[in-house]
N, C-alpha and C positions, 0 to 999 in steps of 0.2 A: 504494499501502499505503499503510495506517495506520501509525503509527510505535509500535513497540512501546516497551511500561513494564512494564519486570521490573523485581526486588525478586534482590536477591541474601537466601536463604534460610538459618546455615549453624545447620545441625539438634545440640544437645548435643555439640559439643567442651565435655567435660569433662575433669576431673582420671581420672578411672575409669575408662577408654579408654586412659589411659595408665601404669598401673601396673604393676607390670612385676609378671607372675606369676600376675595378678586375673584372674580370671573373663573381663572383657569386652576383655581389652586387644587392641588392636590387630594382627591376622597379616597382614592385603595388604590394599591396600600398604602399605610401611614406614609405621610411622607418624607419621615423622618427615620425609620427602617430603610424604605427605598431608596434612600440616599445613600444611608450606612451598607449598601451593600451595591451599589454602585461606585462610591468608593474606595470599598472592599479590593474590585475587579478592576477599578486601577489602578489600585497597591500591586496588586498581583503581575498585572498588564509591564504595571515598571522593572515589581525587581524579574519575568521572564525573556526582557528587551521587545515586546508588542508592541506593534506597531499605533500606534492610537491614533481616533481623530474626533474632536469635541467640534462639537455643531453646535452655531448659534443661531435665528429664527430672530428675521427683521425685518422690522416694516419703518412704516418711514416717520419723521417726529411731530409727534402728537397724536397715534398713535390710540386707539384704548389698554392696544398691550406690546411690548416688546418696541416699542416705540425707540429705534435706534440715539443713542448716549443717557439714555436712561434706565435710571436703578433699573426697575422692572427686566430690564432687556440683558442687563449685563449679567456672566457667568456663575452658578452658589458659589458660595469663598471657600467652598466641600473641591470645587475643582477648579478655580482660577486659581490659589491653593499649590495647586498639583500640579496645573500645566508648566511643559517647559518647550524648546524653541522646538525639541523634536516633535513634538507634536503635529499633527497635520491640519491649521484649523479652517469652519467650515462656515458661508457665514449664510442661507437662504432667504430664500424669501417665497418655494412651495415647502410641499410636504415629507414628499420625499427629499434626501439629501442624494441622492441622482439626480432632481431635476434642476437646470440652467448653473448645473456646478464642475466639477472639471471630476468629481468623485473615480467613476468608475475610467479616468486615464489616473486616475493616482492609484489608486486597484491594481489594473493593468501594470503599472510600473514598477509594481511591489511585490508585484507578482505574489499577490493574497489571493486565497480564489472563495475563505469564508468571515464572514463578521459577524460580531457579536454588536447585538442591539441593547442598551442599558438608554436607560430617559425616557420624555414624554416626550406624547400620551400615547399609551397604548392605542387606544381609537383614533387616530391621528396620522403623528410625523413616523411613529415605528410601523405600523401597519402598512401606512406611504411605502416605506424605506423596504420594506424584507417585500412587498408586490412587485418591485418595480426590480431589485434582485433580480428574478426566480428566468424571465426571460434572457437575463445576461449570462447566467450557467455562476451565478456569488452564490455557493450556500449562508445561507444565516441562518444565525442563535438565534434566543431572544431568553433574556432573562429574567424569569416571572413574576419575580420579587428584588428586580432596580428599574420595575417600570411601572405603571402609573398611569388613569384612568382617573375621568370626570360623569356628574352627572350628567344626563344628556337631554333636553325638551324642546321639541318641535311640532313640527306640526302634523308630520308623521311619528306623536305618541312619545315615547319618553323612556328612558330605563336608567338604575339607578350607576355609579363609579363600580359597583365588586358586581351582578352580574354582568353589566360592559366587559370588564376588564380578563374574567373567568371565560366569558364566552367569544369571546375574538382569541385568547388566548391556546383551546381546544382548535377554532377556529385558522387558525397561524401553524399547528403541529399540522394540521389536516395536509398538508400542504408548502405551505411559504417557507419556513423555519421549526427549529430544532426546539424549543420548546424546555428548557430546565432552571432550577434552581441556582441561584451563584453558588450553593454548596457542591453540586453536580458539575456548576461549569471547572467552580476552582478543580474540582476534582481530578475533570477530563482533560484539560492546560496540564493540572502536571505532569497527568502518564502519555500526556500529543498524542492525543486520540478525540473523535468527534464524539459529538452532543445523539446516540438513535433520536432521529428525525421519523414525523411517523406519515404515511400515507391516505391519500386521495377515498381510495379503494378498502384501505382494513378498517378509515378510520369508518367509512358507509356499513360496511355491513356490524365492527360495534357499536355504531346506532342504531343501526335495525331493531338488534337486540334486545340494545341494552331498553329502545320501546315499544317492544310486543307486546301487541295485547295479550291482557292475563287472558287463556280459554277457558 
């Protein structure tokens, strides 16, 4: 088996996600617990010499969130205090880290075949990035306890953050990413192995069995 070449991608760990009462305050999992797991993943990646990418979402000055130059736009201190010149830094304007950036070119240049996603939000930028990687042949890992979601409601309905986060993890693991806890990822990195990934066929079979009517 060819050697796995990972990069840790730290998506949008910015202050707006930690603003008490703010519209983007992470609701599930607990934001401080997910932040601690993100920091743990970064620390391991640095010890291992793994490439790290920090990502920062940006809107024009005056925008309600992620306004360029605002406190909410800044990376959380747990990230900025760890960041070094060796990290790749990407400023993006779309949900996917691939959209309108040189991310794919940087991955190819560095012969990276697997990205490990941590950060926010499960229901937007994490999801979009994982889906965008599929047609590019880039494998994705997503750490379930180092990411997070918010409550959503609109004309189509409403869903709580826990249900949204957990549902998306099942969806992602069925095709787009290997979903695992930070502990399991740490063990895999230290062993030099890939995380086990689900697939749509087996997920469909197991789903049918799980929801089969009782006769």
